[in-house]
C-alpha positions in Angstrom: -28.4 -39.6 -35.3 -28.2 -35.8 -35.4 -24.5 -34.8 -35.9 -23.1 -31.3 -36.0 -19.5 -30.9 -37.2 -17.6 -27.7 -37.9 -14.0 -26.9 -38.7 -12.3 -23.6 -38.3 -8.7 -22.3 -38.5 -7.8 -20.5 -35.4 -4.7 -18.3 -35.1 -3.1 -19.9 -32.1 -0.5 -22.6 -31.6 -1.9 -26.2 -31.4 -0.1 -26.8 -28.2 -1.8 -23.9 -26.4 -5.2 -24.8 -27.7 -4.7 -28.4 -26.7 -3.8 -27.4 -23.1 -7.1 -25.3 -23.0 -9.3 -28.0 -24.5 -8.0 -31.0 -22.6 -8.5 -29.4 -19.2 -12.2 -29.4 -18.3 -11.6 -26.5 -15.8 -11.3 -24.2 -18.9 -14.7 -25.2 -20.4 -16.5 -22.1 -19.0 -14.0 -19.9 -21.0 -15.0 -21.4 -24.4 -18.0 -23.8 -24.3 -21.4 -22.2 -24.4 -23.6 -22.0 -21.4 -21.0 -23.6 -19.0 -21.1 -21.6 -15.8 -18.6 -23.8 -13.9 -17.1 -27.3 -13.9 -17.0 -29.5 -10.8 -15.9 -32.9 -9.6 -13.0 -33.1 -12.1 -11.0 -36.3 -12.2 -8.7 -37.8 -14.8 -11.7 -39.4 -16.5 -14.9 -37.5 -15.4 -16.3 -34.1 -14.8 -19.6 -32.3 -14.3 -20.6 -29.1 -16.1 -23.0 -26.7 -14.4 -24.9 -25.1 -17.3 -27.1 -22.1 -17.1 -30.2 -22.1 -19.2 -31.7 -19.2 -21.1 -34.2 -18.9 -18.2 -31.3 -18.5 -15.7 -31.7 -22.0 -14.2 -28.8 -24.3 -13.5 -28.6 -27.8 -14.9 -25.9 -30.4 -14.2 -24.4 -32.5 -17.0 -22.0 -35.3 -16.2 -19.3 -36.5 -18.6 -16.8 -39.3 -19.0 -13.6 -38.9 -21.0 -13.7 -41.6 -23.7 -10.6 -40.6 -25.7 -7.7 -38.4 -24.9 -5.0 -38.9 -27.6 -2.1 -36.5 -26.8 -0.1 -37.4 -29.9 -3.0 -36.9 -32.3 -4.6 -34.1 -30.2 -7.9 -35.8 -30.3 -10.4 -35.7 -27.4 -13.8 -37.3 -27.0 -16.2 -37.1 -24.0 -19.5 -38.8 -23.5 -22.4 -37.4 -21.6 -23.7 -39.7 -18.8 -27.5 -39.5 -19.4 -29.0 -42.0 -17.0 -31.0 -40.3 -14.3 -30.3 -36.9 -15.8 -32.7 -34.3 -17.2 -31.3 -35.0 -20.6 -32.3 -38.7 -20.6 -35.8 -38.0 -21.8 -34.5 -36.5 -25.0 -31.2 -38.3 -25.6 -30.1 -41.9 -25.9 -26.4 -40.9 -26.2 -24.4 -37.8 -26.7 -20.7 -37.4 -27.4 -18.4 -34.6 -28.3 -15.2 -34.9 -30.2 -12.5 -32.2 -30.7 -9.6 -32.7 -33.1 -6.7 -30.3 -33.7 -4.4 -30.2 -36.7 -1.2 -28.1 -36.3 -0.9 -25.9 -39.5 2.5 -24.5 -38.4 4.9 -24.6 -41.2 2.3 -24.7 -44.0 2.7 -21.7 -46.3 0.8 -18.6 -45.1 -0.6 -20.4 -42.0 1.8 -19.0 -39.3 1.1 -20.7 -36.0 -2.5 -21.5 -36.7 -4.5 -24.6 -35.9 -7.3 -26.3 -37.6 -10.0 -27.2 -35.0 -12.8 -29.6 -35.7 -15.6 -30.1 -33.2 -18.2 -32.8 -33.7 -21.3 -33.2 -31.6 -23.1 -36.6 -32.1 -26.5 -37.2 -30.4 -28.8 -40.2 -30.6 -32.4 -39.3 -29.7 -34.9 -41.2 -27.6 -38.5 -42.2 -28.6 -40.7 -39.6 -30.2 -37.8 -37.2 -30.5 -35.9 -39.6 -32.7 -38.6 -39.3 -35.4 -39.5 -35.7 -35.3 -36.8 -33.8 -33.3 -33.7 -34.5 -35.4 -33.8 -31.3 -37.3 -34.2 -29.1 -34.3 -31.6 -31.0 -32.3 -29.1 -30.8 -35.2 -29.7 -27.1 -35.6 -29.2 -26.5 -31.8 -26.0 -28.6 -31.8 -24.6 -26.7 -34.8 -25.2 -23.4 -33.0 -23.4 -24.9 -29.9 -20.4 -26.0 -32.0 -20.2 -22.6 -33.7 -20.3 -20.8 -30.3 -17.6 -23.2 -29.0 -15.4 -22.4 -31.9 -16.1 -18.7 -31.4 -15.0 -19.1 -27.7 -11.7 -20.8 -28.7 -11.1 -18.2 -31.3 -11.7 -15.4 -28.7 -9.3 -16.8 -26.1 -6.8 -17.9 -28.8 -5.5 -20.8 -26.7 -4.2 -18.6 -23.9 
């Protein structure tokens, strides 16, 4: 199962970052290629992504975990009948925040970990893991760049 996980310390209060991360409406501000978010409920949302070729693709997600106390969020992509079903068997994204406020020299910074786990289908599971992991790592890095850019505001 290709997994991409990265951790970065961001100079922003954990509470502000948490408010940004837990609200799907903010995804276009920090998650790569998200043009807009639609059909948001307490447990589901749809991302409208824009490809490198300028085409729009919909991706539906279900909120699997939202732990306010631990500031941990996990959403699963609903793949059935989607353009991603050919490639992916499952895909989930987890975001964890650790408040570093009060630690020497850390100010009001937050340690942010984003992990993207994907299980591949058929032929891809054998030969595509490296490419998928590399693309996932790039996505996670770009998401962290986005969070760092907006600083939780």
